N, C-alpha and C positions, 0 to 999 in steps of 0.2 A: 672803590678801590680798598684793597686790604692793606693796612699799614704794615711796615717792616720795622722791626727793631734793630737797635744798633748791635744786639747780640746775634743777628743773623736770623733769628726765629721770627715767624709771623704767624698769625691765626690763619686757620683755613679760610679761603675766600668765602665772602658772605654771598649767598646766592639770594636771587630775588624771592624765591620761595621761603627762605628762612626769615628774610626781613619782613615779608608780607605776614607771615604767622606772628612775628613779634608785634607788628602793628595791629593785628586783630586782637591779641591779647591786651595790648595797651588799651584799645577801645573799650574792653571790658573793664579793665581797672579803673577807667574814668567814671564809671557808674558806682564805684566803691568809694567810701570816705577815705581820705588820705589819714595815715596815722599822726596824731599830735604828740611829738615826743616830749613837750614840756609839761604835760599832765601827769602827775605822779600817781593819781588813782588808777589810770588805766595801765601804766607800767606795772603796778602791784597786782592788778588782775591778771595781766598777761603772764607775769612771772609765777604767780600761783597756779595758773592753768598748766604751765610747763612743768612745774614740780609735780603736780598731781599726775599728769599723764606719764611722766618718767617713773614715778612711784608704782604706777600701775602695770608698767612694763619694764621691770628691772633688768639689767644686763643678763643676769643668770637664767631668767625666764626666755630671754631671746637668744640664749646660748652664744653669747659674745665672749668666747674664750680669749680673744685677742685684746681685750681691754682691761687695763689695770687702773685703779683709782688709788691716789695716794695723797697723803697730807705731809707737807713739808713744813719746816719752821726755818724761816730766815729773816734776819734783822728783827727778831722778836715777833714776827707775824706769822701766822698759820695760814697757808694757802693750799688750795686743792689743785691737783694736777690729774688730768684724765689722759692716760697714756694709751695710745693705739699702737700695737705692736705689728710689724710686718712679718710675712713669711720669710723665713731665712735670716741671715746675717744683715743687720741695718747698715745702710750707707751713711747716715747722718741723722741729725735730729731736727725736726721741724716744730717750732714753737708757735702756737696760734692763739691769738686773742680774739675772742668772739665780739661780734657787734651787738647792737641793741640800744644805741644812743647813750651809752654809759650806764643806763639805769636798769636794764633787764637782760635776760639771756643767761646762758651758761655754756660750759665746754661741751657738754654732752648734746646740746641743741645744735651744735656744728659738727656732728659726726658726719653728715653728708659731705662735708668738705674735708675733714681730717682723714676719714677712712680711706677715701681714693688716694690721698697723698701717701699714706703709709703703705698702701697696696702697690700703686704704680710706680711710686718713686723709691720704694723699698726704704723707708725712713721710719723711726719712731716719731710718731706725731704726738706732741705734748699740748693739750688745751689747757689754758690757765683760767682757773675759777677765782677771778679778782673780785674785790668789793663792789657790788653794783650800787651806783651812787643815786638810788632813790631818795636818799637823804640829802642830796646835793653835795655830797663830800667826794668830789672828784679827786681830791688830794689823796684819799685813802686808796682809791682805785689806782692811782700812780705808784704809791708806795708798794702795794701788792705786786704790781707789774715789774717794778725794778727789783724787788726782793726775789721774785720767782725766776727772772732771767738771770741774775747773778747766781743763784743757787744752781740752775741748770748749767750754766757755763762752767762752774766749778766742779761739776759732777758728770761731765760728758763721758769720762772712763767707765763710770757705772752703766751707762747705755752702750758701751762698747763702740763708741764713735769718736771722731776728731773734729767734725764740722757741724755747724748748725745753720739753719735758715729761720729768720724770724718773719711772720706774717699776720695779717689781720684784716678784718672787714669793716669798713665804715669807722665807727668809733673805736673798734679794736685795732684798725690800722694806726691811729693815733697813739694808742698805748704801746704798740710794737715799736713804733718810731721813737718814743721817748725811752723805751727800754733800751734800744740800741744806742742811743746817745748816752744813757747811763752805763752801759758797758764800755764805751770809748773812754768816757771820763775816768772809769776805774782801770783802765789799761787792760781790758779783758775782751776786746772785740776782735782779736786777731783770728779766732775760730769761726767768725761769722762769715759765711760764704755768700749770703745774699739777703735781701729784703724784699717782701712781696706785699702789695696793698690791693685790695678790692674795694673800690669806691670809698677811699680813704677820706678822712677828716683831718685836716692838718692846719687850718686857720681857725683858732678858737674866737677870733673876733668877727667871724662871718665873712666868707669870701665874697667876691662881687656876684658871683651866679647865685649864691644863696640869698644875698640881699635884694636880687632882682626877682627871686622866684615869688610865686603866689601860691594861693590855696588850692589851685588847680593842678599843681605838680603831682605826679604819680607816687603812690605807696606812702611817701612821708609828706607832710604839710610843711612848706618851706618857711613861712614866717614862725611857725612853731618850733621848727628846728633852731632858728636863731634865738628865740626866747629860751630854749633849752640850754644854749651855750651860755647866755646871760645869767642863768640860774647857777650853772656848774662853776664858771670860772672864778667867782669870788673867793673859792677855797684855795685857789692857787696863787702864786706870787712870781714876780719877775718875768723872765723870759717864758717860762711854762705856762702862764696866764694867757700868752699869745698863741702858743702852739709850736709844734716842731718846725713849722714853715719858716719861723724866724730864727732858728738856732743856726749855729756854725755846722754846716754840712760837708765839710771837708773831710778827706781821709776815710770815707765810709765805703762799705762794699757795695757791689752792683745792685740796682734797685729796678723792679718792674711795678709800675703803677697801672692798674686797669681801671677804667672808668666808664660810665654810661653817658651817653649823649644827653639824655633827659634828666640826669640827676642833678638836684638843686645845688650840690657841692661839687660839681664837675670841675669847677676852677680850682679846688683844693688839689686835686690830682695834677692838673696841668702845671700850676705854680710851683708844686713840690718837685716835680720832675725838672723843670726848668732851673730852679735853684740847685738841686742835687747834681744835675748835669754840669752846671756852671762851676760847682765847687769841688765835685768828685769826678766829673767826667765819665760816668758809668750808669746813667738813668735812662730808663725807656718808659714811655707812656702810650698806652693803646686805648683809644676810645671806641666803644662799641656803639653802632647806631641803634636807635629805637630802644635804648636801654635805660630804665630807670634805676633809682637807687636800689641795691640789693638785687639786681637783675639776674646775677648768677644763680640765684635760687629758684627762679622761675622755670616752668616747664616748657622750654623752647630749645630749639636746636642751637640758637645764637648763645644761650647761656651755657649749654653743655660744651660748645666749642671754646667759650672763654675759659671754662674750668680745666679743659684738656690743655689749652694753651699754657695756663699757669703752671700745671703739672710738668710739661714739656720744659719750660723754663727752669723750674726747679731742678729736674734731672739734669739739664745742661750745666747748671751751676755745680752740681756734685760730680759731674764727670771731669771738670777742670781740676788739675792738681793743685792742692793747697787751697788757701782761702785769698786768692789773688784779687785784685782790684780791677781787673779788665774784663 
């Protein structure tokens, strides 16, 4: 059965053929070693590989005229923004925080997510290049995220828009949620029309599904992901060391949380949705079957359908007048 969200939107029905294809891919993934997110040497190797590949294929060589890179200074911090421009006048600003277990990745690596949003939703998509915490300084990643979102909120007129939507994948969803909470605390969240999470991480102490996971989980090693949290959280204090799941979630804009049924951090999305719904009354969670962590990047129709659904939800939020909470 395809779940329906409170917004009235729902993903296209899952066909037996699509689910079968996802299962076959999962069977192949089980032969591959899961990624250990707590090992810093492999994060550095992956990050170096990403940078080398991107240097060998710069935007100008690929004739990406719709991409603008920019460095902004906010709260004394220099932060990179990767701006994907739509065709025609933009309807809003989508701010994206990339995944990578907080320790690797960059905004350009998520072009496959942000470019379709810029194109289909007709938005300026701003990818944030925050501090990657391979040094275990998650506090610096949070400082970058908060500074960048406040700068963007203060400069919406520069992009010729009035509304923004925050989103992120996995660890990036955590940073997006903390950024939204920061905007609310500064009295600048009125322009935020929505929040989107894909396989988000919201419980930094480790959710029940993560603590139950084993090394047989697909894509990422569950016990390693828990150890990664234990390496990162000592740089934080107070409520932030626990995660946005334990924050006051009242008075927030509508949220869409998409999760995979096979993801070790599935409970993060479910619990976050339940608390958001109980305190703000406007959260939806959709769990896709046969879907591991980061499934939206896999070459399956199920993944493509999930990405289309997210873009449809974003467009619906922009179609509503103002930044209402319903």
